[in-house]
N, C-alpha and C positions, 0 to 999 in steps of 0.2 A: 171405295175405300172409306173406312170409318174415321172421321175427323175427331170424334169425341173420345177416342182411345187415348189412354195415358201414355206419355212417352217413357221409354225404358232407359233413357240415358240422361246424364246430367249435362246441362248446358255449360259451356266454357265461359270463363270470365272474359270480359270484353278486351282486356289488355293482353294477357298471356296465361299460360298454364300454371305459373308460379303462385302458390297460395300465400296470401298475405293476411296479416291481422287487420281487422277493421279499426285501426287506430288513426284518428285524424292527426295529421302533422300540421301544426300551425306555425306561423313565422315568429310568433312571440313566445314560443315554448321555452320553459326553463330547462328542459332536458338537452338543449343543444349546447355543447361545451366548446364550440369554436373549432374543433378539428374534424368535423364531419360526422361524428358519432351522434346520430339522432336517437332519441328515446333510449339512452343507455340505462340499463337497470342492473344493479349489482346482484340481485337475488340473494341477499344475505351474505355475500362474500366478506363483508367487513366484520361479520360476527364469527366467522370460521377461523380459528387460530392458525390452522395449517395453511389456509389460503392467504392470510395476511402475511405469514412468515415467508411463504413462497414469493409473494409480490415484493416484499422488502428485499429479498435476495436478488430478485430480477433487477430491481432498480440499482442495487449495489453493483451488480455485474455490468449494467449499462453505464454506470458512472466510471467504472474501471476502463471499459472499452473507449468511452469518450475521452478520458484522460490520456490513454495510450495513443489515440488518434490526434492528440494535440488540441482538443477543444475544452479548455478549462471551464468555460461558462456553462456548456451543456453538462459537463461532469458535475458541477455544483448544483445545477437544476435537478439532476437525477439523485444526488445525495440528499437534497432537501425532500424529495419524494420518499426516499428510503427512510429518512428520519421520521417522517410522518407515520409511515407504516410501523416503524420501531416503537413509537409512542403508542400506537393502537395495539400492537402486540403486547406491550407491557400492561396496558389497561385490561386486555382480555385475560392475561396470565394472573393478574391480581384478582380479577373477578372469579376466575376458576379456583384460585387458592382459597378465597373467602367462602365460596360454595362448598369446597371440600372440607374446610375447617368446620363450617356450620353443620354439614351432614355428620361429621365425626362426633361433634358435640351432641347432636340430636341422637345419634346411635348410643352414646354413653348414657344419656338421660333415659332412653328406652330400656337399656340393659339394667340400669339402677331400679327403674320402676318394676321390671320383671323380677329382679332379685327381691325387692321389698314385698312384692305379691307372694313370692314363694315362701319368704320368711313368715308372712302373716298366715299363710295356709299351714305351714308347719307348726306354728304356735297354736293355731286353732285345733289341730288334730291331737296335740299333746295334752 
């Protein structure tokens, strides 16, 4: 048998077949938020207006459910979370409106420039 021949299979990981990212988990990590979610990453969800709105509505519904179950403290906690997402939603809406206003203004300036160029050309040909 030829021992120098390359193996045609991939070796398995020592623990199990589940693929994991090679991210070291340290005990002093800032990504641990106390409820067991290690290395939580938003992936930009706080900048997506639809995601923020959906999250706000989720916390509002959780607050209603907690209130109907007779837990006013948990309901208040959820309402505070919903209020945070409402503020974030307002920030994103304002930013979107400002960008829309800026692009409209820029479009008007471009149109004026195009009109002035056409007028110059028409005066030169006359």
